[in-house]
N, C-alpha and C positions, 0 to 999 in steps of 0.2 A: 504494500500500500504506500502511496505517496501522499504526504501531508504538507500543507502550507501554513506557516505560523507567522501572522502579521504582528510585528513587534517594534520596539524602540531599538536603536543602535547603541547599546550600552555595554560596557565592559562586564564580562561574566555572564551575560544572558544566555549564551549558547551552553555554557557549563551547567547552568541551572536546568535547562531543557534536557540535556543528556542525562543528568543525575536522575531526573524524574523517569526517563525512559528505562534506565538501568533498574530502578526500583520495580518496574513492571516486567522486567525480563525481556525487553524489546530491543532487538539488534538493529543498528543503523548501518545500512550498506553504503549509503552515499549521502552527502549533504551539499547544498548549494545556497548561496546568498543571492537574492534577486529582488524583485520589486522595482518600481519606478525610481525610488530613492535609496535602494539598498535596505529597505525596511521589512524584508520578508526572508524567512529561512525555510528552505525546502528540504525535507528529509525523506529518503527512500528506506522504508522499514518492511522488509519482505514478510516477516512473521506477525505483523500487526493485523488484528482482526477488528471487525466492525464493533463488536461488543466492547473490546478493549478501548477502542477510540472513544466510544461514548462515555466510558468511565474516566478516561484520561483527560478528555477535553476540559472539563471544569477545573481540574487541578492545574493543567497547563495554563489556562487563561487567568488563574489566580496568581501566577508568577508576576512579580513587578515588571512592568513594561511589555507584557504580552497582551494583545488586544483580541485576537481571534485565531482559532485553529479550525481548519477545514480540510476535507479530502480533495485532492486534485488528480487529474488523469495523467499529467505529464510533468516531469521536472523541466525547468527552463532550458537546460542543455538538450534534453530529448526533443522538446518542441522546436528548438532552433534547428536541430539536426533534421527532423522530419520536414520542416518548412524549406530548408535549404535543398534537401533532396528533391522535394516536389518542384521547386523553382528550376533546379538544374535539369530535372527530367523533362520539364516542359520546353527547354531550349532545343531548337532543331540543329544547332551546331555543336561540335564536340568541345568539351571543357575537361581539362585534366589538371590535377595538382601534382607537381613534381618536387621531390626533395633534392638536396644538394649533392646526392650521390647519383642522381639521374634515374631514381626509381619512381614509379607511379604510385602515389599515395591513395588517390581517389579519382574517379571519373564519372561522368554522367552517362546516360544510356546511349546517346549519339556517339560518344567516344568509344564505348565498348563495342558498338556495332562496327565502327571503323576498324578497330583492332581485331574484330572477329572473335570476341570472347564474351562471357557473361559479365555483368557488372561486378559480381562478387569475386570474380577471378582476376580483376584488374590490379588490386593492391599488391605491391611487391614486384610487379613486372618491370622490366627495364625499357625506358623509352628508346634507347639506342637500337633495340631489336627491330623497330619499325621506322625510325627516322633516319634518312640518309644524310651523312656528313653534317650532323646537327648535335653539337655538344651544349645542351641547355645550361648545365651548371656553370661551365666556363663563361658562357655568354652573360649570365646573370652577374657573376663576379666582376666581369670586365665593365659592364655598363652601370649596374647598381641603380637602374631607373627603368621605367616602363618603356617597352619597345612595341611599336605598332606596325603592322603590315609587313613583317619579315617573311620572305618567301621560303617555304620549307617543303620538302617532299616526304610524304608518309605513305608507305605501302604503294608507291608508284604514282600517287595522286598529288597534285600541287595544291598547297594551301597558303593562305596569308595568315600568319600567326600574330596574335597580340599576346605579349608576355608581361605579366604583372608580378614583380618580385615580392616575396613574403619576407618582410624585414622589420625588425624591432626599431625602437627609437634610437638605439646605439649605432655608432658608425663603424664599429669593427666588423671585419668580414665574417667572424664567427656568428654574428647576429642574423646572417642570411639563413632563412629556413627552407628556401626553395622558391617556387614560382607557380603561378596559375597560368596555364596555356590555353588560349581560346583560338580555335581553328575555323577559318572561313574558306570555303572552296573558291579558288581563283576564278573558275569559270562562271560563278554566280555573283561576283562582286558587282558587275554592271547592273544586274537585276536588283540587288540590295540598294545601290545608289538611287536607282529609279524609284523604288518603293519609298525610300526616305524623302526624296523630292516630292513625291505625290502627297506624303503626309505633311510636308512643310507648306505646300500650296493649299491653303484652306479658304473656304468662303468664296467670295466672288473672284479672288485672285486665281482660283483653279479653273475658271471659265475663260476660254480663249475668245477674245473679242476683236478679231481682225476685221470682221464684217461690220459695216455701219449699221445694218439692221440688227445684228446681234448685240452690238454695243448699246443701241437704244433700248433693247429689252432689258439689259443688265442695269441701265440707269433707272428704268421704271422699277425693277425689282429692288434696287437699293432703297428707293423711297418707300416701298411697301413693306420691306422686311421688318422694321421696328414696330409696325402697327399690329396690335394684338387682336387680329380678326382672321376668320377663315380665308384661305387663298386657294384659287383654282388655277392650275397650270395646264394649258392645252398645247398639244404638239404631237407630231407623228412619232412613231417608234424610233429610238436611237437619237433623239434630239437633245437629250440630257435633262429630262424633267426632274429626276431625283437629284441630280447634281445642283440644279438651281434651287430646289427645295432645301437642300442642306445648307446652301449658301445663305438663303433667307433666314434659316434657323440660327446659324452662327452669328449673323449680324443683328439678331434680335436680342431683347433683354433676357430671353430664355437660352441664349447661346451656350451657357455652361451646364444646362440641364439635358436630360436624355433626348435623343432623336431616334424614334423607332419607325420602321417602314414595313408596310404590308401590301403585297400585290394581290388585289382582289380578283384579278383575271384568272380563270381556270380553277379556282378553289371551290370545292363543294360548299354549299350553303352552311351546313353544320360545322365544317372545319373552319370556315371563315369567321363564323360567329364565335366559336370558342377561342380562336386565336385573338380576336379583337376584344371580346368582353370577358373571356375566362369562364370558368364554371365553378359551382359550389360543390361541397363534399357530397359524394354519391349521386352526382347529377345524372349519370347514365351508366350502363354496364361497361366496365372496363376503365371507368374514370378513376383518377387518383383519390384515395380516401380523404385526403386533406384539401382536395379541390385544386384549382390552378388559377394563377393570376393571368389576366389578358394583357395585351399590349397597351391598352389604355392605362391600366394601373401602373404598369412598368414605366410609362412615359410621364407620370405625374409631375407637373410643373414644366414639362418640356413640350416637344412638338411631335405629333403623329402624322406620318406621311402615308396616304392611301393612294396607291397607284391602280390604274384600271378601275376607277370608281364607277364608270358607266356600266360595268358588268356585275355590280352588286345586286344581290337578290332583293326582292321587295321587302322581305322581313328585315333584312339587314339595313336597308334604307330607312325603314320606320324607326329602328332603334337608334340609328345615327342622328336622325332628325331630333329625336327626344333629347339625346345628349347635347347636341348643339344648342337646343332651346333652353334646357334646364341645367346642363352640366352634370347630369346624373344618369345612371343606367343600372341594370340588374344583370348579374352574372347568370349564365345558363343554369337552370335548375335551382335558382335561389330567389327569394322574395326580398332580400336585403337591398336597400338603395345605396349606391356608392356614388359619392360626389367627388369630382375631380376638376382640377384646373389644367386643361391641356389645349394647346392650339392645334387645329387641324389644317393640314395642307393636302389638297387632293390633286391628282393628275389624271388626264384622260387623253386618248388619241381619237376619240369620236366626238361628234357634236352633241352635247347633252341637251341643247335646246330642241334638236330634232327628235331625240329620244323622248323628251317631254311631250312633244306634239303627237307622237305615236302612242303615248301612254305607257312607255316602257321605263320611264324614270320619273320619280316624284317631283312635281314642280316646287313644292315647299322646300325639299332638300336642295334642289338646284339653286334656288334663290338664296338659301343660307350659305351654300358653298361659294357662290359667285359674288360674295361681298367685295373681294379683291380678285382680279384676274390678270393672268399673263399669257401671252401666246408666243411660243418659241417657233420661229420660222424653220422650214425644212432647209437642208443644206443647199438644194438647188436654187433657193432664193438668196443665198449668201455667197455667191460665187466671187464677189469682189474681194473677199478675204481668203480665197482658196489657197493661194501660193504661200502666205505665211503660216496658214494652218497646216499645210502639207509639210513645210519645213519643221514645224513644231513636233508633229507626229514622227517624222523621220528621226529627229533627235531623241525623242523618247524611246523609240524602238531600238535604236543602236545602243543606247545606254542599257536597256533591259537585256538585250542579247549579248552585250559585251563586245561589240565590234566597232571599228572606226565609222564615223559618220559618212554615209555614201553620198555621192553627187546625184543630182536629179536631172535626167536628160530632158531637154525642152519638149520633145515629142511626148514624153510621159505626162507632163503637166497638161498638155492638150488633150490627151486621152482621159485624164481625170476630170478635166473641165467639161468634156462632152458627155459624161455619164449622168444618169438621172438620179442615182443614189437613193434607192427606196429605203435603205437602212440608215441613211443620214450620217451624222458624225461618227457614230459607233462603227458603222460599216467602213467608213474611210480609215479610221484608226486601225481596224483589224486588217484591212487590205494592205495598208502600208507596212504593218508589222510583218506580214507574210512576204511582201516584196523585199524588205531589208534582209530577211532570212534567206532569200533566194539569190540575191544579187552579189556581185563581187566588185565593190567599189563604186558602182553606178546603177541607179534604178532606171531600167529601160522599160519601154511599153510592154515587152513580153513578160515582165515580172509582175505586171498588174493583172491579176486574175479576177474578172468580174462576171457574175452571172447575168443573163439577159432577162430573167424573170422580172415582171413589174415594169418593163420598158413601155413608155407611152406609145399607143397606137394611133397615129394621126387620123387614119380613116375609119377607126372603130371597126364595126362589123360590115363595112361596105364591101360588096362583092367585087372582085377583080376578074371575073370570068369574061372571056371574049377578047376581041382586039381593042386597040386604043380608042377607035371611034365609038365603039359600043360602050366602053367604060366611061368615056367622057360624056356621052349622051345620057347615061343613067345618072351620072353625077350632076350634070346640068339640070336635069329634070328634078332631082331631089332638092337642089338649091332653090329652084323656082317654086316648088311646092311649099317648102318651108317658109320662104319669105312672102309669098303671095297671100298666106293666111294673115300676115301682119300688115301688108301693103296691098290691099285688095283692089287695085286698079292698075292698068298698064302705065299710067302717068306716074303714080306714086312709086311703083316698083322700078320704073326706068330711072327716076331720080335717085332712088336708093342705090342702084347698081351703076349709075353713071353712064347709061346708054339711052337712046331715044325710046319714046313710048311705042313707036312703030316696031322696033326690033323686039321689044318685050311682047307686044301683041302677037307677032308672028311666032315667037317661041312658045307662048302659051297655047296657041292654036295647034302648033306642031306636036306638042306633048299632051294635048287634050286636057289642059288644066283650066278649070273654071271656078269662079267664085261660088262658095256654098250659099245656098238660099236659106 
């Protein structure tokens, strides 16, 4: 059993505690001093029983300077050891502790996998068995300071090593206890730099604004971000609706609070409802006995982003309306009212007003969501900023892949500018990443691999059967039929098309087109 004794820091207090334990025949296997101010004594007593602790506690607390005695699950050093192991185990890169003889004292799971052994087999192994031409103890003695980015080869793979010496406050060489070695794969350093840069660029700074149209959208968003009202973001797939929503959140007074996102598209109604609102204990078969918190409660004080809101079920729409109106909701299977302060930002790639007209979306919900609105233009409407945007994505891709920045052939930019980009900016970024991975120093048109699906069809379903004269005749007839309904006289139609009314009259007679009675 482990016990914690909260006490004063006075001379002789530990002796008094131990004398009392001796009287009860209790052995102490280990003791530690801890607490925030060194005001607690932890004792590991293997043969201490619960009944003995109950009898011992009042006598221990009667000692001068002892305030409280209670049972604990871990000694401070044990907790520290477990937490450290958990942290090291969560790291994806190898970490090893090396002594001054070159032996491995400890390692995390990634390091053990690199060496090809179990974690418990690592202590006592020699680093020199795996590292080529690398004398770590001599390097630590010579530098006596942290070393970053040292190139080393371990088991045939190249790593960049960070070396942190373990040294006491004394300056003599005997004080060096070893070093902690952190290894990063050299072929993934570019990706790590790219990920760090992505994290550094936050808010509106992460949105590339080379196009005048996009820059105007961001200016509007900056003005709307601090306003504590629902925001509706409209735009095609791949235009960056969630990116803009995060930027608005970070630039709002809620910026330090949680930001949670839920894609409503494709989720079954029951799953979307439990994800958003959570459920109470025993709400349905297979539910957790303690219930589950929904995204709304996890976002308390922050911002909830709902993507694909146009595909919400009618039931979910009704619950969302109630929350936007009253700030409260009920978990699935519960009658308890939950009140929360959460800002809602929604995104859609469909026209919600059209859905309302067809009765597929609640008008009251649409008006509550549409208090503030932003429309992100598709990439094909932002071609004035294409060249700097392409340069930006080429730079990102080369950093992530870890290769030199390639040149861009002029014909390649022409090919990019002539495409319709149904997937918008996301598709452009992915296309250029693939091109950088394929090219060798220069991105040429053949490196740009683009599907033809979604390409605009200028003639729609117009038939192209027959020779040129018959095709042009059918097309001319279709044009005249379409326009004659709006300009129902040869003079009006002639003026619309810029020809004489006699020419129009002859054409109408030739094709048998007459005004409807």
